[in-house]
PyMOL Python script that loads the backbone (N, CA, C, O; Angstrom):
from pymol import cmd

cmd.read_pdbstr("""\
ATOM      1  N   MET A   1      40.961  -7.071 119.170  1.00  0.00           N
ATOM      2  CA  MET A   1      41.283  -7.813 120.370  1.00  0.00           C
ATOM      3  C   MET A   1      41.977  -6.880 121.353  1.00  0.00           C
ATOM      4  O   MET A   1      42.820  -6.067 120.975  1.00  0.00           O
ATOM      5  N   SER A   2      41.608  -7.013 122.603  1.00  0.00           N
ATOM      6  CA  SER A   2      42.189  -6.176 123.647  1.00  0.00           C
ATOM      7  C   SER A   2      43.549  -6.715 124.065  1.00  0.00           C
ATOM      8  O   SER A   2      43.771  -7.926 124.083  1.00  0.00           O
ATOM      9  N   GLU A   3      44.456  -5.805 124.402  1.00  0.00           N
ATOM     10  CA  GLU A   3      45.755  -6.224 124.910  1.00  0.00           C
ATOM     11  C   GLU A   3      45.683  -6.334 126.418  1.00  0.00           C
ATOM     12  O   GLU A   3      44.815  -5.736 127.054  1.00  0.00           O
ATOM     13  N   GLY A   4      46.595  -7.096 126.983  1.00  0.00           N
ATOM     14  CA  GLY A   4      46.605  -7.271 128.428  1.00  0.00           C
ATOM     15  C   GLY A   4      46.355  -8.711 128.780  1.00  0.00           C
ATOM     16  O   GLY A   4      46.425  -9.593 127.925  1.00  0.00           O
ATOM     17  N   GLN A   5      46.065  -8.947 130.036  1.00  0.00           N
ATOM     18  CA  GLN A   5      45.860 -10.297 130.523  1.00  0.00           C
ATOM     19  C   GLN A   5      44.380 -10.634 130.609  1.00  0.00           C
ATOM     20  O   GLN A   5      43.534  -9.768 130.833  1.00  0.00           O
ATOM     21  N   TRP A   6      44.095 -11.905 130.425  1.00  0.00           N
ATOM     22  CA  TRP A   6      42.732 -12.409 130.502  1.00  0.00           C
ATOM     23  C   TRP A   6      42.670 -13.496 131.558  1.00  0.00           C
ATOM     24  O   TRP A   6      43.656 -14.186 131.813  1.00  0.00           O
ATOM     25  N   TRP A   7      41.526 -13.641 132.160  1.00  0.00           N
ATOM     26  CA  TRP A   7      41.309 -14.586 133.241  1.00  0.00           C
ATOM     27  C   TRP A   7      40.013 -15.348 132.992  1.00  0.00           C
ATOM     28  O   TRP A   7      39.125 -14.857 132.295  1.00  0.00           O
ATOM     29  N   PHE A   8      39.901 -16.558 133.566  1.00  0.00           N
ATOM     30  CA  PHE A   8      38.629 -17.274 133.557  1.00  0.00           C
ATOM     31  C   PHE A   8      38.089 -17.225 134.975  1.00  0.00           C
ATOM     32  O   PHE A   8      38.716 -17.749 135.895  1.00  0.00           O
ATOM     33  N   CYS A   9      36.946 -16.609 135.159  1.00  0.00           N
ATOM     34  CA  CYS A   9      36.326 -16.462 136.471  1.00  0.00           C
ATOM     35  C   CYS A   9      35.552 -17.729 136.823  1.00  0.00           C
ATOM     36  O   CYS A   9      34.624 -18.120 136.115  1.00  0.00           O
ATOM     37  N   LEU A  10      35.946 -18.364 137.927  1.00  0.00           N
ATOM     38  CA  LEU A  10      35.281 -19.586 138.377  1.00  0.00           C
ATOM     39  C   LEU A  10      33.954 -19.291 139.068  1.00  0.00           C
ATOM     40  O   LEU A  10      33.100 -20.172 139.168  1.00  0.00           O
ATOM     41  N   LYS A  11      33.775 -18.091 139.535  1.00  0.00           N
ATOM     42  CA  LYS A  11      32.526 -17.702 140.197  1.00  0.00           C
ATOM     43  C   LYS A  11      31.417 -17.471 139.168  1.00  0.00           C
ATOM     44  O   LYS A  11      30.279 -17.897 139.364  1.00  0.00           O
ATOM     45  N   HIS A  12      31.761 -16.794 138.076  1.00  0.00           N
ATOM     46  CA  HIS A  12      30.770 -16.447 137.057  1.00  0.00           C
ATOM     47  C   HIS A  12      30.858 -17.310 135.806  1.00  0.00           C
ATOM     48  O   HIS A  12      30.028 -17.197 134.905  1.00  0.00           O
ATOM     49  N   MET A  13      31.890 -18.189 135.755  1.00  0.00           N
ATOM     50  CA  MET A  13      32.093 -19.109 134.635  1.00  0.00           C
ATOM     51  C   MET A  13      32.160 -18.372 133.296  1.00  0.00           C
ATOM     52  O   MET A  13      31.477 -18.712 132.330  1.00  0.00           O
ATOM     53  N   ARG A  14      33.026 -17.334 133.285  1.00  0.00           N
ATOM     54  CA  ARG A  14      33.209 -16.552 132.062  1.00  0.00           C
ATOM     55  C   ARG A  14      34.616 -15.962 132.028  1.00  0.00           C
ATOM     56  O   ARG A  14      35.310 -15.895 133.043  1.00  0.00           O
ATOM     57  N   VAL A  15      35.013 -15.540 130.836  1.00  0.00           N
ATOM     58  CA  VAL A  15      36.303 -14.888 130.639  1.00  0.00           C
ATOM     59  C   VAL A  15      36.186 -13.431 131.045  1.00  0.00           C
ATOM     60  O   VAL A  15      35.191 -12.766 130.754  1.00  0.00           O
ATOM     61  N   GLU A  16      37.237 -12.938 131.734  1.00  0.00           N
ATOM     62  CA  GLU A  16      37.263 -11.545 132.173  1.00  0.00           C
ATOM     63  C   GLU A  16      38.613 -10.912 131.851  1.00  0.00           C
ATOM     64  O   GLU A  16      39.632 -11.602 131.815  1.00  0.00           O
ATOM     65  N   PRO A  17      38.620  -9.607 131.617  1.00  0.00           N
ATOM     66  CA  PRO A  17      39.897  -8.899 131.482  1.00  0.00           C
ATOM     67  C   PRO A  17      40.504  -8.669 132.869  1.00  0.00           C
ATOM     68  O   PRO A  17      39.952  -9.116 133.875  1.00  0.00           O
ATOM     69  N   ASP A  18      41.634  -7.975 132.915  1.00  0.00           N
ATOM     70  CA  ASP A  18      42.286  -7.702 134.204  1.00  0.00           C
ATOM     71  C   ASP A  18      41.316  -7.145 135.234  1.00  0.00           C
ATOM     72  O   ASP A  18      41.314  -7.575 136.387  1.00  0.00           O
ATOM     73  N   ALA A  19      40.492  -6.189 134.820  1.00  0.00           N
ATOM     74  CA  ALA A  19      39.534  -5.561 135.743  1.00  0.00           C
ATOM     75  C   ALA A  19      38.331  -6.488 135.881  1.00  0.00           C
ATOM     76  O   ALA A  19      37.357  -6.377 135.136  1.00  0.00           O
ATOM     77  N   GLY A  20      38.412  -7.390 136.832  1.00  0.00           N
ATOM     78  CA  GLY A  20      37.321  -8.337 137.037  1.00  0.00           C
ATOM     79  C   GLY A  20      37.274  -8.759 138.486  1.00  0.00           C
ATOM     80  O   GLY A  20      37.627  -7.999 139.387  1.00  0.00           O
ATOM     81  N   CYS A  21      36.835  -9.974 138.692  1.00  0.00           N
ATOM     82  CA  CYS A  21      36.734 -10.516 140.046  1.00  0.00           C
ATOM     83  C   CYS A  21      38.119 -10.654 140.671  1.00  0.00           C
ATOM     84  O   CYS A  21      39.129 -10.579 139.970  1.00  0.00           O
ATOM     85  N   PRO A  22      38.170 -10.854 141.992  1.00  0.00           N
ATOM     86  CA  PRO A  22      39.461 -11.064 142.661  1.00  0.00           C
ATOM     87  C   PRO A  22      40.161 -12.303 142.097  1.00  0.00           C
ATOM     88  O   PRO A  22      39.506 -13.269 141.705  1.00  0.00           O
ATOM     89  N   ASN A  23      41.479 -12.267 142.059  1.00  0.00           N
ATOM     90  CA  ASN A  23      42.246 -13.370 141.491  1.00  0.00           C
ATOM     91  C   ASN A  23      41.988 -14.697 142.187  1.00  0.00           C
ATOM     92  O   ASN A  23      42.150 -15.749 141.569  1.00  0.00           O
ATOM     93  N   LYS A  24      41.592 -14.680 143.446  1.00  0.00           N
ATOM     94  CA  LYS A  24      41.317 -15.924 144.167  1.00  0.00           C
ATOM     95  C   LYS A  24      40.152 -16.688 143.536  1.00  0.00           C
ATOM     96  O   LYS A  24      40.012 -17.891 143.758  1.00  0.00           O
ATOM     97  N   ASP A  25      39.324 -16.010 142.761  1.00  0.00           N
ATOM     98  CA  ASP A  25      38.170 -16.630 142.108  1.00  0.00           C
ATOM     99  C   ASP A  25      38.418 -16.918 140.627  1.00  0.00           C
ATOM    100  O   ASP A  25      37.491 -17.272 139.898  1.00  0.00           O
ATOM    101  N   ARG A  26      39.681 -16.766 140.178  1.00  0.00           N
ATOM    102  CA  ARG A  26      39.941 -16.875 138.744  1.00  0.00           C
ATOM    103  C   ARG A  26      41.122 -17.786 138.440  1.00  0.00           C
ATOM    104  O   ARG A  26      41.984 -18.029 139.285  1.00  0.00           O
ATOM    105  N   MET A  27      41.131 -18.281 137.209  1.00  0.00           N
ATOM    106  CA  MET A  27      42.280 -19.012 136.677  1.00  0.00           C
ATOM    107  C   MET A  27      42.989 -18.090 135.709  1.00  0.00           C
ATOM    108  O   MET A  27      42.343 -17.377 134.940  1.00  0.00           O
ATOM    109  N   GLY A  28      44.299 -18.097 135.738  1.00  0.00           N
ATOM    110  CA  GLY A  28      45.038 -17.267 134.812  1.00  0.00           C
ATOM    111  C   GLY A  28      46.194 -16.598 135.500  1.00  0.00           C
ATOM    112  O   GLY A  28      46.530 -16.951 136.630  1.00  0.00           O
ATOM    113  N   PRO A  29      46.791 -15.671 134.867  1.00  0.00           N
ATOM    114  CA  PRO A  29      46.349 -14.967 133.659  1.00  0.00           C
ATOM    115  C   PRO A  29      46.746 -15.697 132.375  1.00  0.00           C
ATOM    116  O   PRO A  29      47.651 -16.531 132.365  1.00  0.00           O
ATOM    117  N   TYR A  30      46.050 -15.362 131.312  1.00  0.00           N
ATOM    118  CA  TYR A  30      46.302 -15.880 129.972  1.00  0.00           C
ATOM    119  C   TYR A  30      46.567 -14.709 129.040  1.00  0.00           C
ATOM    120  O   TYR A  30      46.155 -13.579 129.306  1.00  0.00           O
ATOM    121  N   VAL A  31      47.260 -14.993 127.943  1.00  0.00           N
ATOM    122  CA  VAL A  31      47.655 -13.914 127.032  1.00  0.00           C
ATOM    123  C   VAL A  31      46.541 -13.513 126.081  1.00  0.00           C
ATOM    124  O   VAL A  31      46.610 -12.450 125.464  1.00  0.00           O
ATOM    125  N   SER A  32      45.511 -14.348 125.951  1.00  0.00           N
ATOM    126  CA  SER A  32      44.414 -13.996 125.045  1.00  0.00           C
ATOM    127  C   SER A  32      43.077 -14.427 125.638  1.00  0.00           C
ATOM    128  O   SER A  32      43.016 -15.279 126.524  1.00  0.00           O
ATOM    129  N   GLU A  33      42.033 -13.830 125.140  1.00  0.00           N
ATOM    130  CA  GLU A  33      40.680 -14.184 125.561  1.00  0.00           C
ATOM    131  C   GLU A  33      40.375 -15.636 125.197  1.00  0.00           C
ATOM    132  O   GLU A  33      39.739 -16.353 125.969  1.00  0.00           O
ATOM    133  N   GLU A  34      40.827 -16.064 124.026  1.00  0.00           N
ATOM    134  CA  GLU A  34      40.593 -17.429 123.563  1.00  0.00           C
ATOM    135  C   GLU A  34      41.296 -18.449 124.464  1.00  0.00           C
ATOM    136  O   GLU A  34      40.734 -19.498 124.778  1.00  0.00           O
ATOM    137  N   GLU A  35      42.523 -18.136 124.875  1.00  0.00           N
ATOM    138  CA  GLU A  35      43.260 -19.032 125.758  1.00  0.00           C
ATOM    139  C   GLU A  35      42.549 -19.141 127.106  1.00  0.00           C
ATOM    140  O   GLU A  35      42.447 -20.235 127.662  1.00  0.00           O
ATOM    141  N   ALA A  36      42.065 -18.039 127.625  1.00  0.00           N
ATOM    142  CA  ALA A  36      41.333 -18.052 128.890  1.00  0.00           C
ATOM    143  C   ALA A  36      40.050 -18.874 128.771  1.00  0.00           C
ATOM    144  O   ALA A  36      39.669 -19.570 129.712  1.00  0.00           O
ATOM    145  N   ALA A  37      39.391 -18.797 127.630  1.00  0.00           N
ATOM    146  CA  ALA A  37      38.147 -19.533 127.428  1.00  0.00           C
ATOM    147  C   ALA A  37      38.362 -21.039 127.494  1.00  0.00           C
ATOM    148  O   ALA A  37      37.440 -21.776 127.844  1.00  0.00           O
ATOM    149  N   GLY A  38      39.556 -21.509 127.166  1.00  0.00           N
ATOM    150  CA  GLY A  38      39.852 -22.934 127.211  1.00  0.00           C
ATOM    151  C   GLY A  38      40.458 -23.405 128.521  1.00  0.00           C
ATOM    152  O   GLY A  38      40.929 -24.540 128.609  1.00  0.00           O
ATOM    153  N   ALA A  39      40.456 -22.558 129.533  1.00  0.00           N
ATOM    154  CA  ALA A  39      41.121 -22.879 130.799  1.00  0.00           C
ATOM    155  C   ALA A  39      40.551 -24.132 131.460  1.00  0.00           C
ATOM    156  O   ALA A  39      41.319 -24.993 131.888  1.00  0.00           O
ATOM    157  N   LEU A  40      39.248 -24.257 131.553  1.00  0.00           N
ATOM    158  CA  LEU A  40      38.650 -25.412 132.214  1.00  0.00           C
ATOM    159  C   LEU A  40      38.906 -26.695 131.437  1.00  0.00           C
ATOM    160  O   LEU A  40      39.158 -27.741 132.036  1.00  0.00           O
ATOM    161  N   ARG A  41      38.844 -26.630 130.126  1.00  0.00           N
ATOM    162  CA  ARG A  41      39.103 -27.803 129.291  1.00  0.00           C
ATOM    163  C   ARG A  41      40.537 -28.288 129.491  1.00  0.00           C
ATOM    164  O   ARG A  41      40.773 -29.482 129.677  1.00  0.00           O
ATOM    165  N   ARG A  42      41.492 -27.356 129.451  1.00  0.00           N
ATOM    166  CA  ARG A  42      42.898 -27.736 129.636  1.00  0.00           C
ATOM    167  C   ARG A  42      43.140 -28.296 131.029  1.00  0.00           C
ATOM    168  O   ARG A  42      43.894 -29.256 131.188  1.00  0.00           O
ATOM    169  N   ALA A  43      42.514 -27.712 132.032  1.00  0.00           N
ATOM    170  CA  ALA A  43      42.679 -28.215 133.398  1.00  0.00           C
ATOM    171  C   ALA A  43      42.127 -29.639 133.508  1.00  0.00           C
ATOM    172  O   ALA A  43      42.749 -30.490 134.143  1.00  0.00           O
ATOM    173  N   ALA A  44      40.982 -29.905 132.904  1.00  0.00           N
ATOM    174  CA  ALA A  44      40.406 -31.247 132.943  1.00  0.00           C
ATOM    175  C   ALA A  44      41.303 -32.252 132.222  1.00  0.00           C
ATOM    176  O   ALA A  44      41.480 -33.376 132.692  1.00  0.00           O
ATOM    177  N   GLU A  45      41.869 -31.852 131.085  1.00  0.00           N
ATOM    178  CA  GLU A  45      42.774 -32.732 130.341  1.00  0.00           C
ATOM    179  C   GLU A  45      44.023 -33.039 131.161  1.00  0.00           C
ATOM    180  O   GLU A  45      44.479 -34.183 131.194  1.00  0.00           O
ATOM    181  N   ARG A  46      44.570 -32.040 131.813  1.00  0.00           N
ATOM    182  CA  ARG A  46      45.769 -32.245 132.635  1.00  0.00           C
ATOM    183  C   ARG A  46      45.465 -33.131 133.839  1.00  0.00           C
ATOM    184  O   ARG A  46      46.254 -34.012 134.182  1.00  0.00           O
ATOM    185  N   ASN A  47      44.318 -32.895 134.481  1.00  0.00           N
ATOM    186  CA  ASN A  47      43.945 -33.722 135.631  1.00  0.00           C
ATOM    187  C   ASN A  47      43.791 -35.183 135.217  1.00  0.00           C
ATOM    188  O   ASN A  47      44.225 -36.082 135.937  1.00  0.00           O
ATOM    189  N   LYS A  48      43.178 -35.420 134.068  1.00  0.00           N
ATOM    190  CA  LYS A  48      43.007 -36.782 133.569  1.00  0.00           C
ATOM    191  C   LYS A  48      44.366 -37.429 133.313  1.00  0.00           C
ATOM    192  O   LYS A  48      44.585 -38.582 133.686  1.00  0.00           O
ATOM    193  N   ALA A  49      45.272 -36.698 132.684  1.00  0.00           N
ATOM    194  CA  ALA A  49      46.614 -37.232 132.395  1.00  0.00           C
ATOM    195  C   ALA A  49      47.351 -37.546 133.694  1.00  0.00           C
ATOM    196  O   ALA A  49      48.010 -38.581 133.794  1.00  0.00           O
ATOM    197  N   TRP A  50      47.248 -36.670 134.683  1.00  0.00           N
ATOM    198  CA  TRP A  50      47.906 -36.917 135.971  1.00  0.00           C
ATOM    199  C   TRP A  50      47.307 -38.129 136.676  1.00  0.00           C
ATOM    200  O   TRP A  50      48.034 -38.931 137.262  1.00  0.00           O
ATOM    201  N   ASP A  51      45.972 -38.264 136.621  1.00  0.00           N
ATOM    202  CA  ASP A  51      45.325 -39.420 137.233  1.00  0.00           C
ATOM    203  C   ASP A  51      45.796 -40.713 136.572  1.00  0.00           C
ATOM    204  O   ASP A  51      46.066 -41.700 137.255  1.00  0.00           O
ATOM    205  N   GLU A  52      45.895 -40.705 135.250  1.00  0.00           N
ATOM    206  CA  GLU A  52      46.353 -41.889 134.531  1.00  0.00           C
ATOM    207  C   GLU A  52      47.810 -42.193 134.863  1.00  0.00           C
ATOM    208  O   GLU A  52      48.179 -43.360 134.990  1.00  0.00           O
ATOM    209  N   ALA A  53      48.636 -41.173 135.005  1.00  0.00           N
ATOM    210  CA  ALA A  53      50.039 -41.378 135.374  1.00  0.00           C
ATOM    211  C   ALA A  53      50.143 -41.959 136.776  1.00  0.00           C
ATOM    212  O   ALA A  53      50.997 -42.807 137.035  1.00  0.00           O
ATOM    213  N   ASP A  54      49.276 -41.507 137.686  1.00  0.00           N
ATOM    214  CA  ASP A  54      49.263 -42.048 139.042  1.00  0.00           C
ATOM    215  C   ASP A  54      48.900 -43.526 139.036  1.00  0.00           C
ATOM    216  O   ASP A  54      49.468 -44.305 139.801  1.00  0.00           O
ATOM    217  N   LYS A  55      47.953 -43.923 138.175  1.00  0.00           N
ATOM    218  CA  LYS A  55      47.533 -45.330 138.081  1.00  0.00           C
ATOM    219  C   LYS A  55      48.704 -46.175 137.577  1.00  0.00           C
ATOM    220  O   LYS A  55      48.884 -47.309 138.021  1.00  0.00           O
ATOM    221  N   ASP A  56      49.494 -45.634 136.662  1.00  0.00           N
ATOM    222  CA  ASP A  56      50.650 -46.356 136.116  1.00  0.00           C
ATOM    223  C   ASP A  56      51.709 -46.585 137.183  1.00  0.00           C
ATOM    224  O   ASP A  56      52.474 -47.546 137.098  1.00  0.00           O
ATOM    225  N   ASP A  57      51.764 -45.719 138.180  1.00  0.00           N
ATOM    226  CA  ASP A  57      52.750 -45.842 139.245  1.00  0.00           C
ATOM    227  C   ASP A  57      52.395 -46.935 140.254  1.00  0.00           C
ATOM    228  O   ASP A  57      53.252 -47.385 141.015  1.00  0.00           O
ATOM    229  N   ASP A  58      51.127 -47.361 140.258  1.00  0.00           N
ATOM    230  CA  ASP A  58      50.680 -48.385 141.221  1.00  0.00           C
ATOM    231  C   ASP A  58      51.195 -49.748 140.862  1.00  0.00           C
ATOM    232  O   ASP A  58      50.914 -50.719 141.564  1.00  0.00           O
TER     233      ASP A  58
END
""", "prot")
cmd.dss("prot")
cmd.show_as("cartoon", "prot")
cmd.util.cbc("prot")
cmd.orient("prot")
């Protein structure tokens, strides 16, 4: 496993090391390649939880 930071590229829909696309096109940084690979899943889970919390506030 490579050391350093990992990113999930939203343009290419793949995990990249530090030397990749511009940060404006990426999510991260993450401490591992595996963590970066789950970035979209975690974001969707968080968005769902926030949406449900907003509904509870109504």
